[in-house]
N, C-alpha and C positions, 0 to 999 in steps of 0.2 A: 406460428405467430411470432416466435422468438426471432426467426430469420427475417420476418417482415419488419419487426421493430429495429433490428440491427441495420437494415438497409434504408429505413425511412429518412435518416439525416442525409444519406447519400443521394436519394431520390430528390429530396428538397433542394440540395445544392445543384443538382443537374437542371432542375426546373428553373432555379434562380439564374443559373448561368445562361440558359437558353433565352430567358427574357432580357437579360443584360445585353447579350449579343444582338438580339432583335432590336433593342432600343438604340444601341450604338449604330447598327446598320441603318435604322431610320434617320438618326441624327446625321449620319454621313451623307445620306441621300439628300437631306434637306440642305446641307452645306453645299453639295454639288449643284443644287438648283438656284444658287445665288451667283449673280454676275457682278464682278467687282470692276467698277469703272474709275479710272484715274484721270488726272488732269495736271497740266503744268500750273504755273503760278501767276496767271493773269486772267482778267475778266473774260475775254473771248473763250478761253479754255473752259472756264467754269460754266459758261452759257452752253457751249456745245456739248459738254459732258452731261449737263443737266437735261438738255433736250433729248439726248440718247437715253438717259436713265428713265425719264418720264414716259418716253415712247415704248420702251421695253416693258416697263411696269404696266402700262395701259393695254398693250397689245399681246402680251404673253402671260403665262402663269409664273414666270421667273421673278425672283426677288432681286433687288439691286442694292449693292453696298457701294456707297460713294466714298472714294478715297481721293479727294481733290487736293489741289494746292501742294503737290508733291515736291515741286521745284522745277529745275530746268530739263532740257531734252534728255541728257544722259541718265538722269535719275528716273525719269518715266520709262525710258527704253529698257533700262536694267530691271525695273520693277516688273515690266511685261515679260522679259526674258526669264526672270526668276520665279514667275508664277504668283507674284504678290498682287498683281492686277490682271484683268482679262482683256481689257481694251482701253484705249484713250485716243483722242484726236491728235493727229500729227500732220505736218506740212510736207509736201513733196520735196521742196527745195531743201528743207532741213534734213529729211531722210537721205537725200542724195549726197549732200556735202558733209553734214555733221556726223551722220551715222556710217554711211557707206564710203565716205572719203573720195567721192567721185568728182570729176570736173563739172563745172556749171554747164547745164543744158538749158538753152533758152526755150525750146519747144515744150509746151506743157504736157502734151500727149506722150511725147517720147520720155520725158522725165517720169511720168506716172508709170509707164510700161517698165522702165528700168527699176524703179524702187519696188514695184509689185513683184517682179521676177526675182530680184536679188534678196529681198526680205524673205520671200517664200523659201528659196534655196538655202540661204545662210542661217536664217533664224526661225524658220517654221512659223512665220507671221504672215497674215493676209491683210493687204490694203483693200478695204471696201471702196465703193464708188465715192468720189469727192462730194462735198456738200454743195459746191458750186462757185465759191468765191476764191479770190487770189489775194491772200494777205501778205503781199511782198513787203520787204523792208523798204522804207522810204526815208532817205536823208532829208530832214525837214527843218525849215527855218521859220522865223516869224514872218507873217504875211507883209507886215509893214516894211521889214528889211528887204524882202524880195522885190516889192514894188519900188522902193526907193533906189535900190542898187541895180535893178534890172536883171535879177537872177531868175532864171527859169529852169536851168539844168545844173547838174553837179559841176560840169566843167566850167560854168560861168563864175563860180565862186572859189575855185581852187586857189587863185592868187591871194584871196583874202583869208584863207584858212588859218594862216599863222597868227592872225589877230583874233580868232574866234575860240570861244570855250565850248567844248563838246560834252554832252551828257549822253552816254550810251549804256545799254544794259550789259551785265557781266558777260552774257553769252555773245553779244555782238562784238565786244572787245576781244574775245578769245577765238571766235570761230573763223574759219577760212572764208566763209561766205559773208563775213562781217567786216569789221574795221581793218584787220590785217590785209585781206584781199583788196578791199576798197582803196586803201592807202597805196598799195602797189599799182592797182589799175589806173588810178587817176593822179598818181604822184601827189598825194594829198596829206597834209599834216595840220595839226591844230595847236593853238597856244597851250591848251591843256585838255585832257580827256578824263572825265569823271565817271566812275562806276555808279550807275543809278538804278533804283528799283523801277520796273516798267510802269508802275502806277504813279510815280513821282515826276517822271521826265516832262510831261506835258505842262504841268503847273510851273515847273522850274524854268522852262523856256518862256512861258507866258510872263513870268515875273522877272525875267532877264537875269536869272542866275546862271544860265548857259545860253548859247547862241544857236546851237544846232543839236538835234537829237536823232536817234535811230528809231523813228516812229514806225508804226504798223499801218499799212494802207487802209485797213478797215476800222481804224480807231475813230470813234465819234468825236473825240476831243480835238481832232485836227480842225474840223469846221467850227467847233465851239470856241476855240481859242484863236481863231483867225491865223492858223498856221499854213505854211505852204510846202508841200512835198516837192522836192526838186526832181526833175526828170533824170532818170538813169540813162543818159544819152550814149554811154559806152556799153550798155547792156551787160552790166556786171552781175546784178542780182538774178538768181534763177526764179522760176515761178514757184509760188508757195500755196498750192491748192490744198486746203484742209480736207482730211478724210479720216474715218475711223480705221485704226489698225488693231487687229484682233488676233489672238493666238489661234493657230490652226486647230488645235484640239478642242477649243471652245466652239469654233465654227462647225466642226463635225458632230460634236455632242449636242449642241443646241442650234440647229439650222434655222430656227425661227428668228434668232438674233440678226442674222444677215438679211433675212427676208424683211424684217421690220425696219431695219436701218436703210434699206433700199428706198423706202418711202420718202426719205429726206435727201436723197441723192440729187444733186443739181438744182435744188430749189432755193438755196440761200445765196443771193448775189451779193456783190460788194456793198451796195447801198443798204440792203436789209441788214447785213452783219454790222455795218456802221451804226445803224439805228439801235440794234440790240445792245451793242457795246456802250453806246451813249446812255441808254436807259440805266445801265448798271453803274457806269463810271461817274456820270454827272447828275442823273436824277436819283441816284442812290437806291434804286430798286434792287431787290435780291436776284441773283441768277435764277433761283427757283421760280420766282414770280414772273420774270421776263420770259423764261423758257415756257412756262405754262400758258402764258398769254399768247405767245407766238404759235404754239401747237394748237390752241383752240381756234385762233383766228384763221389758221390754214386748214382747219377741219381734220387735223390728224388725231386729235383726241376730243372727246365730248366734254361738255360743261360750259358754264358761263365764265 
């Protein structure tokens, strides 16, 4: 009895340790069953990431942590590389020129093949199938100015550039597939170039604070504000097909993620994406609401 009493505290500690380790193991497993989805800092990214999040939540047993509005391309890419997020939507042209520092490739299929291969080899990241739309940059002016001055393409208004005020995003100002490359390709310069938030550019040009902006082709405000995207007649901009980019370890650990996201491959065209963006930017609907409505209308999730 004496020996048993002496060992009772030890036995109790061992039992407590066992249950503590079991609890931590269960907690760790729970953490591993959570997918962290990131996004850049504009509406289209919020919508795409929310579509992916809701689809994964609806079609798998995985939980989703939303880490949206991280910032620009490099912030999202680094977050993916550092394991802070597991996936986010990226654009082929951005991956090609901003991340891989490759020359512009006009052919969309070739661009996709290159980013897919090089991301896998260099970063252990996988490009899933694109959503379907091409959100290329579009140098954009007011429709009234385009009609009045006969501008249809970028080369048409080069001579007037020195009299115009430009409003570009910070990324567009800095990136080789943005203003620096565009300036060189078209021998183009402006009276001034203002660094603007992506969400403020459209109202700024509509209210004549600036005369030209670096718009996104799928932005619903182009039509809403009677803006005119100029044709890239020298084929400067690469294709920007959006697709989920996922860490390879996540694809291997949770194969259902890729299977589920294949259901939205190729089904969102430019017109559809423009409408979704318009609902958020102009109708002031939340990305969550817009994503849910889209998924229900397409039959990808159930509910009214």
